[in-house]
TIKOL-912620 format. One line per 5 residues: their letters; for each residue x, y, z of C-alpha. Coordinates in steps of 0.02 Angstrom, whole numbers, padded with zeros to 5 digits. Layout:
N
A	X,Y,Z | ...
This chain:
829
MAEEL	00005,00007,00010 | 00140,00129,00040 | 00220,00100,-00128 | 00059,00168,-00199 | 00085,00319,-00114
KGISV	00144,00460,-00194 | 00126,00659,-00186 | 00070,00769,-00342 | 00068,00939,-00391 | -00083,01068,-00375
AEFFE	-00105,01067,-00551 | -00103,00871,-00560 | -00244,00866,-00419 | -00344,01000,-00519 | -00369,00907,-00661
KNRHL	-00423,00732,-00547 | -00540,00847,-00448 | -00585,01001,-00578 | -00785,00976,-00505 | -00722,01042,-00341
LGFDN	-00662,01224,-00422 | -00839,01251,-00541 | -00788,01161,-00692 | -00894,01017,-00670 | -01005,01029,-00798
PVRAL	-00989,01110,-00980 | -01116,01257,-00928 | -01030,01319,-00771 | -00839,01274,-00869 | -00896,01416,-00978
LTTVK	-00965,01542,-00850 | -00809,01491,-00722 | -00689,01522,-00873 | -00741,01701,-00891 | -00781,01758,-00725
EFVDN	-00593,01702,-00672 | -00529,01807,-00809 | -00629,01953,-00779 | -00610,01945,-00603 | -00412,01946,-00637
SLDSA	-00436,02107,-00742 | -00534,02198,-00608 | -00422,02162,-00491 | -00280,02228,-00602 | -00367,02399,-00627
EKHKI	-00410,02419,-00440 | -00218,02377,-00386 | -00159,02499,-00523 | -00285,02648,-00489 | -00358,02622,-00661
LPEIF	-00536,02649,-00719 | -00561,02471,-00791 | -00637,02438,-00962 | -00636,02268,-01018 | -00693,02166,-01162
VQIQK	-00757,01993,-01167 | -00805,01894,-01319 | -00845,01696,-01335 | -00841,01640,-01524 | -00937,01471,-01562
LSDTR	-00816,01358,-01651 | -00949,01196,-01633 | -01084,01155,-01538 | -00963,01081,-01407 | -00817,01188,-01422
FKVIV	-00810,01397,-01390 | -00646,01517,-01387 | -00657,01647,-01241 | -00572,01798,-01256 | -00547,01936,-01114
EDNGG	-00443,02099,-01131 | -00408,02240,-01015 | -00335,02387,-00984 | -00246,02376,-00825 | -00069,02381,-00775
GIPKE	00005,02227,-00861 | 00096,02086,-00787 | 00310,02116,-00832 | 00363,01998,-00944 | 00456,01872,-00831
HVANA	00298,01834,-00733 | 00177,01808,-00892 | 00206,01636,-00902 | 00205,01581,-00699 | 00052,01689,-00689
FGKLL	-00046,01588,-00827 | 00057,01451,-00810 | 00061,01399,-00615 | -00062,01360,-00509 | -00051,01452,-00337
YGSKF	00075,01570,-00398 | 00052,01735,-00351 | 00012,01842,-00483 | -00016,01999,-00405 | 00153,02048,-00336
RTFGG	00170,02184,-00470 | 00100,02362,-00489 | 00071,02476,-00657 | 00246,02496,-00745 | 00355,02369,-00628
MQSLT	00339,02310,-00437 | 00330,02416,-00279 | 00520,02402,-00231 | 00648,02469,-00125 | 00850,02456,-00168
WDEPV	00953,02332,-00119 | 01043,02437,00015 | 00899,02490,00109 | 00896,02408,00281 | 00722,02328,00343
LILQN	00708,02254,00526 | 00654,02071,00528 | 00634,01945,00678 | 00692,01765,00614 | 00726,01619,00734
NKAEL	00728,01696,00870 | 00856,01822,00805 | 00830,02023,00780 | 00928,02105,00624 | 00923,02257,00547
KPIGE	00995,02200,00361 | 00970,02271,00179 | 00827,02200,00105 | 00923,02140,-00049 | 01043,02029,00053
LVDSL	00885,01965,00162 | 00796,01915,-00015 | 00964,01851,-00125 | 00985,01732,00019 | 00821,01646,-00001
LKKDE	00807,01668,-00186 | 00875,01553,-00310 | 00982,01620,-00451 | 00822,01637,-00570 | 00685,01638,-00432
EVKDV	00592,01803,-00416 | 00451,01768,-00306 | 00443,01655,-00168 | 00331,01612,-00007 | 00432,01606,00138
TNLNI	00270,01579,00246 | 00366,01434,00335 | 00512,01535,00365 | 00429,01636,00517 | 00512,01797,00456
FVPAF	00421,01930,00553 | 00430,02120,00542 | 00355,02254,00631 | 00192,02317,00532 | 00034,02430,00568
DAKTK	-00137,02395,00549 | -00230,02530,00458 | -00379,02522,00548 | -00291,02547,00749 | -00135,02635,00679
RYSLR	-00038,02506,00806 | 00109,02444,00754 | 00122,02230,00777 | 00241,02094,00725 | 00181,02017,00543
RVSHV	00223,01872,00468 | 00290,01900,00301 | 00220,01791,00160 | 00341,01809,00018 | 00492,01890,-00028
IRHKR	00519,01959,-00203 | 00654,02011,-00332 | 00656,02080,-00504 | 00749,02191,-00623 | 00748,02379,-00603
ENECL	00635,02478,-00730 | 00603,02622,-00647 | 00666,02783,-00597 | 00764,02771,-00412 | 00703,02903,-00294
KIKLE	00797,02935,-00126 | 00659,03030,-00003 | 00727,03125,00155 | 00631,03187,00279 | 00641,03321,00446
TNREI	00738,03221,00575 | 00828,03164,00418 | 00761,02989,00392 | 00771,02943,00217 | 00759,02785,00100
KVTGC	00754,02724,-00080 | 00626,02668,-00177 | 00567,02623,-00354 | 00451,02790,-00433 | 00313,02662,-00416
HSLFV	00327,02621,-00250 | 00203,02662,-00128 | 00231,02763,00031 | 00078,02809,00151 | -00002,02979,00203
LDPET	-00125,03041,00312 | -00312,03078,00205 | -00340,03274,00286 | -00510,03236,00274 | -00544,03077,00336
LEVKP	-00362,03049,00438 | -00370,02877,00367 | -00201,02805,00301 | -00192,02773,00105 | -00037,02748,-00011
VEART	00034,02856,-00147 | 00164,02809,-00269 | 00337,02898,-00214 | 00348,02993,-00385 | 00184,03066,-00343
LKIGD	00257,03165,-00191 | 00339,03323,-00177 | 00434,03430,-00072 | 00348,03503,00103 | 00212,03333,00084
YLISP	00198,03222,00259 | 00232,03042,00255 | 00166,02920,00374 | 00334,02867,00515 | 00324,02748,00652
KSLPR	00334,02854,00811 | 00348,02688,00918 | 00382,02511,00858 | 00324,02348,00970 | 00445,02267,01066
LGEIR	00541,02104,00977 | 00568,02010,01139 | 00595,02032,01336 | 00707,01917,01367 | 00867,01917,01527
SINVL	00990,01804,01452 | 01077,01707,01315 | 01178,01567,01279 | 01349,01633,01210 | 01387,01494,01098
DYISL	01235,01552,00986 | 01363,01678,00928 | 01530,01584,00919 | 01572,01480,00759 | 01701,01344,00720
EDVKK	01812,01453,00650 | 01807,01569,00790 | 01882,01431,00907 | 01997,01370,00765 | 02166,01437,00871
NHIYV	02090,01454,01027 | 02088,01327,01143 | 01937,01340,01246 | 01846,01202,01347 | 01659,01196,01405
YGFSK	01664,01152,01588 | 01527,01057,01684 | 01467,00924,01601 | 01413,00762,01694 | 01534,00608,01687
QFIEK	01360,00496,01607 | 01345,00635,01485 | 01508,00626,01420 | 01509,00433,01424 | 01342,00412,01320
LFSKA	01385,00552,01195 | 01551,00422,01148 | 01457,00292,01154 | 01374,00357,01017 | 01514,00377,00903
KLVRK	01617,00242,00810 | 01779,00165,00879 | 01917,00151,00722 | 02108,00115,00745 | 02239,00227,00680
HVGKV	02415,00221,00632 | 02493,00367,00722 | 02661,00309,00753 | 02591,00194,00842 | 02413,00104,00833
RKFYR	02288,00198,00926 | 02100,00219,00965 | 02009,00365,00914 | 01836,00396,00938 | 01755,00457,00772
FKSDS	01603,00578,00759 | 01525,00652,00598 | 01458,00833,00593 | 01416,00936,00465 | 01594,01019,00444
GEINI	01664,00845,00432 | 01747,00707,00542 | 01817,00721,00718 | 01928,00592,00812 | 01955,00611,00979
VEERA	02113,00492,01046 | 02025,00360,01182 | 02148,00421,01325 | 02086,00592,01277 | 01888,00548,01293
KQYAE	01924,00459,01456 | 01995,00604,01540 | 01832,00723,01464 | 01725,00603,01548 | 01847,00602,01723
KGFLP	01843,00790,01738 | 01666,00860,01643 | 01724,00939,01510 | 01745,00944,01331 | 01817,01057,01189
LSLVL	01718,01186,01124 | 01750,01146,00954 | 01677,00981,00966 | 01530,01055,01090 | 01492,01175,00925
ALKLQ	01519,01039,00793 | 01392,00926,00864 | 01278,01083,00906 | 01273,01045,01120 | 01240,01230,01128
NEAAE	01080,01186,01238 | 01154,01046,01330 | 01298,01144,01385 | 01159,01267,01448 | 01214,01258,01634
CYLQT	01408,01248,01606 | 01547,01372,01579 | 01685,01402,01468 | 01868,01405,01530 | 02024,01465,01463
YRHGI	02208,01503,01529 | 02313,01655,01527 | 02482,01642,01597 | 02432,01505,01704 | 02279,01602,01755
ITKFP	02087,01520,01748 | 01967,01615,01673 | 01784,01547,01692 | 01632,01620,01590 | 01443,01564,01572
VVLEL	01383,01480,01423 | 01223,01563,01481 | 01244,01755,01530 | 01123,01831,01636 | 01098,02008,01559
TEDFA	01088,02137,01707 | 01085,02340,01678 | 01241,02333,01746 | 01308,02207,01580 | 01183,02307,01498
RFLGL	01284,02483,01513 | 01451,02408,01500 | 01407,02332,01322 | 01356,02519,01299 | 01515,02571,01357
YVAEG	01597,02470,01236 | 01511,02517,01073 | 01563,02689,01130 | 01738,02679,01173 | 01804,02505,01160
HCDKR	01913,02417,01042 | 01970,02231,01045 | 02134,02135,01036 | 02180,01962,01029 | 02119,01884,01195
QIGFT	02068,02043,01259 | 01959,02203,01223 | 01996,02381,01285 | 01907,02524,01353 | 01978,02697,01342
FGKHE	01917,02836,01457 | 01955,03048,01488 | 02056,03069,01659 | 01917,03141,01743 | 01796,02978,01709
DYLVK	01881,02871,01859 | 01692,02827,01890 | 01662,02746,01721 | 01861,02663,01753 | 01784,02617,01912
FVTDV	01634,02543,01860 | 01693,02439,01694 | 01823,02335,01825 | 01699,02296,01942 | 01572,02222,01816
ATRLG	01745,02142,01761 | 01770,02046,01902 | 01584,01993,01893 | 01586,01923,01752 | 01764,01815,01816
LSSKI	01878,01914,01718 | 02037,02007,01746 | 02071,02182,01723 | 02204,02284,01708 | 02223,02502,01712
ELRER	02336,02587,01618 | 02378,02783,01643 | 02424,02875,01489 | 02473,03068,01479 | 02278,03101,01440
SIRVK	02193,02962,01452 | 02151,02796,01555 | 02163,02636,01457 | 02056,02491,01554 | 02106,02316,01472
VFGTP	01986,02166,01506 | 02061,01998,01468 | 01979,01841,01421 | 01986,01738,01250 | 01794,01719,01260
ISILF	01744,01921,01261 | 01855,01956,01125 | 01773,01829,01026 | 01588,01888,01071 | 01607,02081,01089
PKWCG	01663,02107,00932 | 01524,02002,00836 | 01403,02082,00964 | 01447,02259,00932 | 01560,02262,00783
RGAHK	01729,02294,00771 | 01822,02477,00733 | 01738,02647,00743 | 01658,02637,00588 | 01586,02483,00587
KRVPE	01522,02484,00769 | 01344,02411,00788 | 01182,02372,00920 | 01206,02196,00979 | 01072,02086,00918
FMFRA	01010,02009,01074 | 00975,02201,01139 | 00813,02228,01012 | 00736,02082,01115 | 00800,02128,01269
EEPLQ	00679,02197,01417 | 00648,02397,01411 | 00762,02411,01566 | 00903,02332,01475 | 00870,02416,01346
KAFLS	00866,02599,01426 | 01045,02539,01522 | 01143,02520,01345 | 01096,02683,01273 | 01119,02764,01452
GIIEG	01303,02668,01417 | 01327,02750,01230 | 01289,02905,01299 | 01416,02921,01456 | 01536,02866,01331
DGHKR	01522,02962,01177 | 01384,03088,01218 | 01316,03190,01343 | 01136,03263,01417 | 01053,03411,01420
GNLSY	00874,03412,01523 | 00776,03296,01407 | 00903,03282,01283 | 01029,03172,01264 | 01148,03169,01104
ISTAS	01275,03036,01022 | 01407,03056,00894 | 01451,02909,00796 | 01552,02860,00649 | 01445,02714,00599
KMLAN	01309,02730,00507 | 01252,02570,00551 | 01252,02615,00716 | 01171,02775,00709 | 01023,02676,00611
ELSYL	01012,02525,00738 | 01000,02662,00877 | 00851,02749,00794 | 00770,02590,00783 | 00803,02547,00965
ALMLG	00747,02699,01028 | 00571,02683,00924 | 00546,02532,01035 | 00568,02633,01211 | 00457,02785,01140
IVVSI	00603,02885,01103 | 00616,03003,00942 | 00769,03033,00882 | 00846,03164,00754 | 00999,03134,00652
TKRKG	01110,03271,00582 | 01274,03223,00470 | 01445,03313,00460 | 01607,03287,00419 | 01735,03242,00557
RGLGK	01916,03209,00560 | 02027,03081,00666 | 02188,03124,00729 | 02301,03127,00567 | 02165,03044,00474
KPYLC	02052,03092,00326 | 01909,03160,00357 | 01746,03039,00385 | 01556,03058,00398 | 01499,03086,00582
YNLLF	01322,03041,00631 | 01261,03160,00774 | 01093,03076,00857 | 00987,03184,00956 | 00879,03101,01074
SRGPK	00735,03170,01148 | 00561,03115,01250 | 00427,03206,01302 | 00393,03387,01276 | 00540,03431,01182
SKVYE	00484,03274,01038 | 00359,03403,00994 | 00392,03377,00795 | 00325,03196,00818 | 00200,03235,00940
RLPLF	00141,03387,00850 | 00007,03374,00691 | 00009,03471,00543 | -00098,03623,00544 | -00187,03557,00386
LLKPF	-00277,03423,00475 | -00399,03541,00549 | -00463,03593,00376 | -00615,03641,00343 | -00637,03723,00534
VVVDG	-00467,03817,00510 | -00407,03921,00351 | -00215,03883,00321 | -00148,04027,00249 | 00011,04044,00326
SYKER	-00056,04160,00464 | -00028,04020,00583 | 00123,03899,00647 | 00144,03749,00548 | 00089,03603,00660
FGYEL	-00001,03609,00851 | 00020,03518,00978 | -00134,03414,01015 | -00232,03457,01169 | -00406,03494,01166
SKVLG	-00393,03664,01226 | -00248,03698,01103 | -00364,03635,00960 | -00526,03749,01024 | -00418,03915,01023
LLGIC	-00341,03874,00857 | -00533,03863,00800 | -00567,04005,00886 | -00671,03943,01011 | -00584,04002,01179
GHDKS	-00416,04049,01248 | -00273,03960,01310 | -00339,03961,01484 | -00349,03781,01521 | -00486,03804,01670
ACQKY	-00579,03913,01556 | -00570,03807,01405 | -00643,03638,01501 | -00811,03730,01511 | -00819,03741,01315
VDALL	-00744,03555,01306 | -00882,03500,01417 | -01018,03591,01302 | -00952,03536,01157 | -00903,03337,01190
KADFK	-01040,03309,01346 | -01175,03447,01291 | -01144,03506,01447 | -01243,03684,01435 | -01237,03770,01607
ERGVV	-01143,03916,01543 | -01236,04041,01469 | -01094,04143,01406 | -01020,03984,01331 | -01172,03922,01250
QKLRD	-01190,04121,01165 | -01000,04088,01101 | -01050,03919,01008 | -01210,03984,00952 | -01135,04129,00874
LGYLT	-00999,04015,00783 | -01126,03894,00715 | -01098,03754,00832 | -01279,03770,00920 | -01448,03826,00873
ESNGQ	-01609,03837,00948 | -01785,03758,00901 | -01950,03774,01000 | -01848,03835,01141 | -01714,03697,01157
LVITE	-01541,03694,01110 | -01496,03578,00969 | -01319,03534,00919 | -01288,03564,00724 | -01191,03470,00583
KLLKL	-01058,03575,00618 | -01026,03528,00782 | -01051,03339,00739 | -00924,03366,00605 | -00790,03470,00734
REKIA	-00835,03289,00844 | -00796,03182,00724 | -00641,03282,00688 | -00567,03293,00865 | -00604,03088,00861
QLEHF	-00496,03068,00734 | -00355,03187,00799 | -00359,03093,00962 | -00334,02942,00889 | -00190,02978,00766
ASSDL	-00123,03070,00917 | -00117,02917,01016 | -00070,02799,00876 | 00098,02735,00847 | 00101,02839,00707
CLLKI	00178,03019,00654 | 00191,03131,00515 | 00355,03190,00454 | 00380,03314,00314 | 00469,03271,00154
KSIEK	00631,03398,00133 | 00735,03320,-00015 | 00670,03206,-00154 | 00810,03165,-00296 | 00848,03024,-00424
VQSPS	00999,02916,-00381 | 01079,02759,-00447 | 01009,02598,-00371 | 01175,02468,-00313 | 01095,02339,-00410
KYVYD	01012,02291,-00582 | 00884,02208,-00444 | 00768,02300,-00325 | 00656,02199,-00175 | 00503,02206,-00074
LSIPG	00408,02101,00050 | 00237,02059,00044 | 00150,02061,00219 | -00030,01985,00201 | -00178,02093,00297
HENFV	-00055,02240,00337 | 00017,02262,00167 | 00173,02371,00247 | 00320,02340,00336 | 00483,02463,00413
GGFGG	00632,02502,00326 | 00758,02628,00252 | 00879,02743,00387 | 00783,02813,00536 | 00628,02689,00498
LACHN	00476,02747,00383 | 00318,02657,00339 | 00345,02562,00158 | 00184,02497,00081 | 00221,02321,00016
SRGQQ	00150,02220,-00134 | 00001,02129,-00121 | 00003,01949,-00152 | -00142,01843,-00214 | -00144,01661,-00204
GIGAS	-00283,01597,-00306 | -00314,01453,-00428 | -00392,01587,-00548 | -00338,01613,-00724 | -00208,01466,-00730
AAILY	-00353,01349,-00682 | -00465,01410,-00820 | -00313,01398,-00952 | -00288,01211,-00888 | -00456,01167,-00904
AQLTT	-00440,01223,-01082 | -00281,01127,-01114 | -00368,00968,-01036 | -00525,00983,-01141 | -00448,01017,-01304
GKPAR	-00260,01006,-01303 | -00243,01190,-01386 | -00123,01306,-01282 | -00171,01473,-01199 | -00124,01652,-01300
IISKT	-00074,01792,-01183 | -00030,01957,-01232 | 00028,02079,-01096 | 00113,02251,-01097 | 00148,02353,-00966
KKDKL	00205,02527,-01026 | 00152,02636,-01169 | 00311,02632,-01253 | 00372,02473,-01251 | 00315,02305,-01361
ANVLE	00177,02197,-01306 | 00242,02016,-01245 | 00155,01852,-01354 | 00142,01689,-01267 | 00074,01529,-01323
LKIDV	00097,01412,-01165 | 00020,01242,-01076 | 00019,01183,-00907 | 00146,01041,-00859 | 00024,00938,-00765
KSNSP	00148,00840,-00672 | 00265,00993,-00606 | 00130,01106,-00610 | 00245,01230,-00712 | 00210,01326,-00865
EIITQ	00269,01255,-01027 | 00317,01400,-01160 | 00270,01345,-01334 | 00307,01510,-01403 | 00369,01670,-01353
TELDW	00376,01836,-01481 | 00349,02012,-01452 | 00195,02122,-01539 | 00165,02295,-01564 | -00006,02311,-01472
QKEHG	-00119,02477,-01472 | -00163,02486,-01314 | -00028,02572,-01219 | -00065,02437,-01049 | -00165,02287,-01012
VRVEV	-00178,02082,-01041 | -00268,01981,-01177 | -00302,01800,-01142 | -00385,01684,-01280 | -00427,01508,-01231
ELEAK	-00528,01368,-01335 | -00618,01253,-01226 | -00748,01118,-01220 | -00921,01185,-01141 | -01098,01249,-01195
YAEKK	-01171,01410,-01196 | -01339,01441,-01101 | -01423,01590,-01072 | -01528,01570,-00904 | -01491,01636,-00753
ASVIE	-01336,01582,-00696 | -01250,01617,-00883 | -01106,01733,-00934 | -01227,01864,-00990 | -01322,01866,-00816
YLKET	-01133,01876,-00721 | -01086,02023,-00835 | -01222,02122,-00788 | -01215,02082,-00595 | -01016,02146,-00618
AIVNP	-01058,02298,-00688 | -01211,02344,-00567 | -01078,02316,-00421 | -00937,02389,-00512 | -01016,02545,-00573
HATII	-00840,02629,-00616 | -00805,02487,-00777 | -00839,02481,-00918 | -00887,02304,-00984 | -00891,02277,-01185
YIDPD	-00974,02084,-01226 | -00980,02012,-01377 | -01094,01846,-01361 | -01073,01675,-01484 | -01226,01756,-01596
GQKHE	-01117,01912,-01621 | -01227,02021,-01529 | -01133,02158,-01440 | -01197,02192,-01263 | -01120,02377,-01168
FIRVT	-01114,02417,-00992 | -01053,02598,-00990 | -00973,02664,-00828 | -01094,02779,-00737 | -00948,02831,-00621
EVLPK	-00774,02904,-00634 | -00714,02881,-00470 | -00634,02736,-00408 | -00685,02632,-00265 | -00577,02619,-00095
EPIEI	-00481,02488,-00075 | -00541,02357,00045 | -00470,02324,00192 | -00454,02144,00252 | -00552,02108,00431
KPHPH	-00499,01993,00567 | -00595,01860,00609 | -00719,01856,00718 | -00707,01729,00877 | -00904,01643,00838
GVELG	-00829,01612,00661 | -00651,01527,00688 | -00659,01335,00688 | -00544,01231,00806 | -00409,01186,00679
LLLRM	-00396,01387,00620 | -00395,01428,00801 | -00244,01305,00841 | -00132,01379,00663 | -00169,01538,00735
LKETS	-00105,01516,00915 | 00054,01424,00819 | 00083,01563,00719 | 00024,01729,00801 | 00170,01823,00859
SRTLK	00064,01896,01024 | 00140,01864,01190 | -00002,01821,01301 | -00180,01748,01276 | -00268,01904,01306
SFLTG	-00160,01994,01172 | -00172,01869,01064 | -00375,01886,01074 | -00376,02071,01083 | -00253,02059,00929
EFDRV	-00295,01939,00806 | -00472,01946,00832 | -00621,02091,00759 | -00735,02171,00897 | -00633,02089,01055
GDGTA	-00573,02211,01167 | -00487,02183,01348 | -00649,02138,01443 | -00705,02033,01303 | -00537,01941,01317
EEILK	-00550,01925,01489 | -00714,01851,01491 | -00675,01717,01375 | -00526,01678,01473 | -00613,01664,01628
TAGLD	-00752,01572,01543 | -00635,01437,01482 | -00524,01440,01646 | -00366,01515,01579 | -00246,01624,01646
PKIA	-00230,01782,01537 | -00052,01803,01567 | -00015,01625,01497 | 00131,01669,01359
């Protein structure tokens, strides 16, 4: 029986189960074919913000055979994607936009969390590491890569799963967009960034090439926490290459563990001067031979070479052990699992600011007046089991801390050299007090404080960027300026000055652009460009009250709580048109209702994780690579990238059987290939393909491929022959097209039926519908299997946050009630 079982492709499954997907009889098969092609056309036009014009024709070739033609004016499909889009079932055919995909240049950093490791790395490096040479799109759902993404409704950031990585050749211009506070990003002109609609205060994407200096872009004001760790296994950060020339041992294993480990190895004899017995282990790095006598010594004394521990991947088994090294007869012990304390985090920060490394040691250089930092460093070193030495110099104090493990770990964690310093990976996942202590250490070593402001200077662009992202996790905002610096006798270099601000000084983030108060305030240059969101200030700008908060509260009560006790307040609100009188009763006006709605919108945005930053400059730049890159995050459609952190709109993916299923059905019934024409730009030739689908491999089989001078500016035309039956009844093609025209009043659909009769459904509006926003599921509609999968995939850290974050209309109270009924602790992680 087992020999008969084998895997089958998606296309092969369709071949045997076509009835499950709408191709169960000839009449329905014809309707489904038309429907799939028309739906694709509507989707393409929607994505590219084009008013749809769709041509449908059914030609009768015989009583049982028909030719279906569907042509649209959508954005078209790039040449490299046409074959897969129509010749591969479940291929994400929507990873595209008019004129090319939405993309970032290779070197733009993105913040990711993968395998419990956080990293800010170039998007090109990430995507290239996951794609094969000729791949352009790949489903990476199972790789558990998470990125911060905001919910368009709540305007809050959370960690969301990346479903696809995308790479393609650049076809559009590259733009470098710089904002106030000097955040910046490089994107293709067709890539979308986010703005705020001044009327609805809803977030909406706009193409980069349509932006201009002075526009405001959505940026994160706060980022979600990536973890709350308080310890790390240092072996996760040491490689076999690191220990090749170092004698480091792991002590603390039990005799029974080591004996059992060697019992699994193969005992071999080798002639090395004389015949000796060796234990032979096989690992990913090759064979490892341990002399029998040495193995017995390991078991008796409870230790193993670090190289063997790493080769056999025994990091977890060594969690309760310690590393031991020798220097001039002095034994140094360092724990395998390092507890992260605030003192150690501050120690790390000082190293990032003032540290350097050498063989078997790390060093700190302090000013003569910083003796308190010298004492702190030596105290922490002693607590870590490390020895230290203080050297007095003419203008400074040098502190050396000895130990092979830290001479390996600190450069890996923090970078080597002033221009390559960085934030240790685990600090992005550490608890908040640890992150604050780390920042404090850097400021003490390489900066200074002044009131609510802290300043840091660094020659490392990577460090400047990573500190900006780390600060956003703490709700601290950063402004970055650049200047040319000069070291001692060295060439000039670029220096990054970071200004950290918190509280009332962070006005650029907390204050809102005045245009958000339209139409209640006429923006004519007589006001400051931004206003601080407080009700008293808003009402002052509207001319309702002055700046006295106690007096203003009376107007707040009247406007928002319908408290009309104060006569003077009521009279002024009547004069301003917010109240009127009817039959001796005060009545709120439409103007007041709109003001209440505006205030609610402002409060919602002001308390969100988003802020608005003005564009300072836009310039065309050269891309560092011929490829550009993107990610897909289903449901949220955004991620954070760039220098300092900007909200980027991602390519939207679709996973559906769709048009490729219709092509496969036509192929199975007639043996004829499908013909596809696609064009993405006015000044380009159209691509013409004839293709079939290889059922066994679920891949396109291209019969012919040519180019055509097609008169359309952009769009797609699909032609297939299939065995079917044409019927004019309720569930017919004409009825489907009528209903489609009704629910899509912005579309024009022209249909020519098998008798040659023309049916026209002309659009009745020139207004494109708003792009739909995916809603979260409601608990009542979730089955057990889906619930278990959601629990497995969620980035929420407690049951309560899972319920409130993953489901619609579930607040704190409802979540607590559900968990109480189920007898579960809301804090269970």
